[in-house]
Phi, psi and omega in degrees: 000126180266142179257129177267143176290146179297149180294138176275116183269359174101163182297319181300315179294318180298320177295317178299312181299315179296315180298316179293325178296314179296318180298314180294319178297319178297319178297317182292323178293320181298322180300326180273320188288319185299309178298322178297317178297318179297318183290313187273325183267322183259352183053047183284153177279170178297325178297315179297317179296320179295320179294318178292322177296326178294333182300334181291344180258359182285331185297323184295305181284332184275319186255333187307306183299317180288317181297322180300318179292316182291318183296328177297336182262349183261167174292121186297317182295313180296321179296315180296317179294319179296316179297319178295323178292322177295318177296322177299316179297319180296321178288323181292335179296327185298306178292328178296317179294323178295312181291331179272002178061035173232025176289133180215166178296315177299324178294317177295321177302313181296317180297316180294320179296319179292317181297321182279340183281000000 
């Protein structure tokens, strides 16, 4: 039985695949880290943790209809890269705020809302 080498899909596809993998991994880590950080670092109540967890679902009904119309008119690649960079900045704010001692529940709410939107 001969084994064929996998098809080379090109540099563009490899960059896309890598970027999406890192982005998805970051999203999954954020879902676990934010509530844990709130409980141990901010000593947040169950209500506060629930409100911040709810922020991840706000993007779909609030931004979705308008964003769908706009994205159809924009360059898809540039839009995807811009959104990923904005999400990266929102996630990067969390450790910076922790180290700078200005981490708060409203800041985490905003970061989670931006990441999910």
